[in-house]
N, C-alpha and C positions, 0 to 999 in steps of 0.2 A: 504494500500500500504506500502511496505517496500522501503523506499527511501534512504537507506544507500548509494547507488550509484545513484545519481540523473539522470544520463544518462540512467540507466537501472532499472527503478522502477519495482517491482514485486508485482503482485496482491496476497494478502494473503487470501482474502475472499470477499464475496459479500452479503450484507444484503439488502433484498428487503422488503419494507413495504407492509402491506396488501392492497388488492384491495378495501376493504370496512372496515368501522369502526367495529372492532370485537364486540363491545357492541351494535351497531345499524346498521345492514346490509343495511338499507335504505340509509345510508350516504356512498357514495362511489365515485369513479372516474367516471365522466360522459362521458366516451368514450368507445364504444363497443369493440374496439380493445384491450384496456388494461384490460377490464373486462372479456375477453375470458379466461377461466381457462387454456387453452392450452398454453397461452403466459406467460412466466416467467417474468412478469413485474407488479409492483404494483403502489401505490400512489407515484407520483413524490416527491422527497425530496427537500424542498424549502430552508431549512436552517439547519446548524449543529453547535453545541457548544460542545467543549471538557470539560468534568468534570474529577473528580478524579476516574479513573477506569471506567468511563461511558461516553457514548455519548448521548447527547440530540439531537433529530431530530424532525423537523416539516414536516408533509405531507401536500401537497397542499389542500387536501380535507378531510382527515380522522383524523387530530388532531396531538397531540404532543406525542412523544415516548421517552423512555429511554432504551438504550441498554448497557449491561455490557460488558466491554472489560478489564478484570483484567490483569494488567501487561502491557497493551498496551497503553491505553489512560492515559496520565499523565497531570494533570493540571499544567500549567506554569503561575503563577500569574504575572501580569504586573501592577505595580503601576503607573497609569497615572494621579494620583492626582484627585481632585474633578471634577465632570462632569461640562462641560462648561454651563454657564447660557444661556438659550435660550432667544433671544430677544422677547420683549413683542409683537412686530408686525413684524414678520419675512418677510412678503410679503406685503409691503406697496404699491407696484406698482411703486415706485420711483426708477428709474435706471439711473445712470450717462450716459449722452449723448443721452437719449431717452425720447420721449413723450409716456406716457402709457394711455391705455384705462381704466386703473384702475385694482386693484388686482382681480384675479379670484381664490378665496380661496378654493372653493369646486370643481369646474370643470375647470381645467387648459386649457389654449389655446394651442392646440396641433399642429395646422396647419393653414395656411392662404392661400387663393386664391384671386387674385386681378383681378377686372374687371373695367377698367377705374379708377374712384375715389372711387370705392366701394371695400371693403375688406370683404370676407366671412371667418369666423373662425370656426374651429371645436372645440367645447367646451364640449366634452364628453356628460354627461347627460343633459346638457343645449342645446344640439343640435347644430345648426349652427346659429351663431350671425352675424348680418349685421352691418358694420361700414362705415361711410363716412370719407374719408381721405381728409385733407386739409393741406396747408402749416403751419397752426397754431396748428394742432392737430387731434385727433380722436374723432368722435362722434358716439356712438352706436345708430342706428336708428331702430333696430328691431331684430326679431329672427324668423328663419324658424323652424316650428314645426317638428323636426325630433327627435325621442326618444333618439338616441345615435349617436354621431359623433366622430369617432377617427381620421379621416383625411378628407381633402377636397381639391380638385384640380379643375381647370377650363381649358376647351378647347373650344374655340369659344364662343357660347352662352350656353354652358352646364356646369353644376356643377356635379362632380362625388364625392360621399360621401361614405367613408368606415364606415359602420354602425354596426360593430360588428356582433352579431348573426343574424342580419337582412340582411347581405350580403352587396352588393354595390347598392346604389341608384343613378339613373341618372335623373337630373332635368334640364329643359330648363329655362333659365333666360328670363323672360318677362319684368321685371322692377326690380330695386334694391330690392324691397320688395316682388315681386311676382315671384315664381318659380312653375313649374308644373312638377310632376313626369312623365317621359316618358319611363322609363325602369327600370328593376331591375334584378340583378343576386342574387337569393336567397341563393344559396350555392356556395361559392368560393372553399372550400375544404371539401370533405366528411369526417366526423369524427373529423374535426378540423375547424369548420366553425365560424371564428371570424375575419372578415375583419378588419385589423388594419392600414395598410399603402397602399397607391396607388399613381400612377404617371400617369398624363395625359398630352398630348402634343398638341401643335398647329399643324393643318394640317393632323391629323389622328384621327380616332375613336377607335384606339387600345390603351388600357391602360394596365399598369402593376399593380399587386396588390399582397399582401401577408397577411397571417394570423399570421405573425411573427413566423412562423415555419421555416422549411428548404426550402420551395418551393417559387418560384416566378412564378406567373400566368399571362398569357397574354389573355385579353378578347377583342373580336371585338364587339363594340357597334354600328356598322354602321346601324344595325336594332335594336334599343334599346329595342324594345318589345321582341326580340328574341336574346339575347346576346349569343355569342359563345366563349367558351374557346379554344383558338388556341394552347396553349402550357402551360404545367405545368412542370417546370424544378426544380429538386431537386439539392441540393449541400450540402457541409459541412457548419456547423455553422448556428445558428439561425439568422433570419432577424428581430431582435426586435427593429430596429430603421429605420429611413428614409435613408437607405443606397443606394438608387438609385439616378441617375442623375435627376435633376429637369427639364431638357430639353434634346433634342436629338442633336447628332452631325450629320450634313448634312441631317437633317430631317428624319433620318432613324436609327441611331445607339443609342441604350440604353445600359447603363452599370450599374452594381450593384456590390458593394463590400461586401464581407463576412469577418467580422473581424476574423483575424487569419485563414481565409479560402479562400483567393484569390479574383479574379475578374472574373466576367462573363460579356460577351458582346453579345448583341442580335441585329439582323437586322430585322427591322419592315417594310421593303419595300414590295411593291406589296401585301398589305393586308395580310401579313403573319407574323409569329414570328419564328425566327430561331436562335438558339445559334451558334455563329461563333467563340467564343473563351472562354476558361475556363482554368485558371491557378490557382491551389489551393495553390501555395506558399504564405505565409503570406505577405499581402500587407499593411494593416493598422490595428490598434487596433479597439476596439468597439467604439471609439470616432471619427473615421475617415470615409470619404466617397469620393465621386467623383462628378465632375461637367463638363457638356459640355462647351467647350470653343472654339468657332470658328470651326476649322476642326479637333480638337482633344479633348481629355479629360484631365482635370487637376485632378490628383488623389493624395490623401495622400499616402505617401510611407515611411514607417519606421521612422516616426517622422518628415519628411520633406514633399516635394511634388515632383511630376514627371509628365511628359507629356506622354500620351498614344494615339497612332494613331490606330483607329480600323481597318483601311485598311492596316496597316503595323504593326500588333501586335508584341510585343517584350515580351519575358519572364520576369516576375516580377523581378527575380534576376538580369536581365540585364538592367532594367530601371535606368536611372541616377537620383539619389536622389539630390534634390536641397534644399538649405536653404531658408527659408522665410526671407524677409527683416527684420533685427533686431535680427535674430536668430544667436547666436554666433557660435554654432556648432551643428552637427547632432549627435543623440545618436548612439551607436554601433548597427550595422545592425544585423539581424538574422544570426546566424552562419550556420545553416543547416536547413533541413526540418524535423528534429526529433520532436516528440511530446513535449519534454521539451523545445526546442527552440521556438516552436509555443506559448507555455504557457508563456514564458518569453519575449515575443515580446515587443519592446520598446513602451512606452506610454508617450506622452509628451503633454504639454499644448498648443503646436503650431498646432497640427493637429486638424481636426474637420470636421463638415458637411459644405462643401463649396457650394456656388452658385455664378454664374457669370452673370453680367448684361452687355450684348453686347453694349448697348447704351452709357454707361459711361466708360466701360472698368474696372469697379470695381469688386472686389471679396470680399465676406464676408465669413469668416471661423468661425463657431460657435462650441465651445467645450463644450459639455454638462457636462462632468465630472468635468472639472476645472472651469466651469461657466464663460466663457469669450468669447468675440467676437473680432476679428481683421478684419479691413477693409483695403484692399490694392488697389492700382492703378496698373493695369496690362496692360495699354495701350501700354507700351513698355515692352514686355515680357522678353527682355534681362535685363531690369533694373526696375523691379517692386519696388514700394514704399509702405511702411507702412504708412497709413493715420491716423488710429485711433485704439485704443485698450481700451476696457472697461471690467472691472470685473462686473459680474452680481450677483444678489441675487438668481435667480431661474435657472432652467435648460431648456432653450428654445430648440426649435426644428429647423428644416431646415429653413434657412433664405430665404426671398424673397425680391423683390425690388418694389418701387413705385416712379416714377419720379427720378430715379437715387439714391434714398435714401433707406437704408436698412430697411426692415420691418421684425420684428421677432415675431413668435408665442411664446410669452414669458412665457409659462407655468403659474405658479401661479402669475406672475407679470403682466399678461394680454397681450394684443397686444401692441408691442413696435415699434415706428416709430423714426428713426434716426433724431436728431435735426439738 
């Protein structure tokens, strides 16, 4: 790109990596669409480094490449001093303000589902772990033998597990340690079948799920032995985080945010799934999301937050941005809808993945990038209060609640329960 004029970048050329390793054709991109010779697409570029007249690139599947760009690529050395010393024990499981189940150094805790005093956690290659929660702490009491668990959610007496290449498994909870598989969706998306995130809700057998691509899918599990995909909706920006609301507004409205790609709202009433609103104007960065809060959604909006009524939707540009308690000022809003404005969207430590506990009126906002969590009292929406703020060592995922206390799937720090 020629970015002499940042508002009008010009494409000078396009370098596409091979579809297969030139030295070993058996090593290649494992997707039929990309391997099609008629499609001008190769191995996805995962990283680049500028050298002196060259560009180093890594392909996801085929290796590392060096491309010559004489006169264009120029090395700009930055003396940042010696590399920082890594702590001897980076993830001890000790987090200020939280009780930990213990560090999860190889298979981080990615999600948590609560059933009474039992917490089920998605622990990647360790499957689903079972914990008993008490006022004094967390006790791991067992493990459900699932080969891979990227996400877990509960609805009624069912657990829904995103199992990567094995699709979505549905399990009936018979006792804390006994579950029985009652259904499975083997293929969530053809050609990109790796279930990573899902959302399940009380009062309905319809769940939402994504392979962390551009699509959000809605599956009806009312007959778990014969699941039915009701809707597969694409949009801009990848869904590589838990960007959906953890519960529904009015038992029917589900919303999902696409970082720098707007908001989508769906109506799940009458055993159907229908998109009722899509505004692709930038809403929040990749650190932010949305939460159901009584009759509306509370959404991150340009470094602050805003309320969104799904029955009276308002364009993102017209949503009133509000400051969080303790936030001195809001960052400058997006100037327009141009690609450069989207790319320069404000990112702050205040926004994050929110969840609301209707019983206590508390909201937890978890920022994965800045590794912090803030807990607010929103019982008086006109006068919310900041209750707690903690810096974290790991990058937790979407928060949950147990008996009014925040419960975090704390990544490498384990399952975290607010003290």
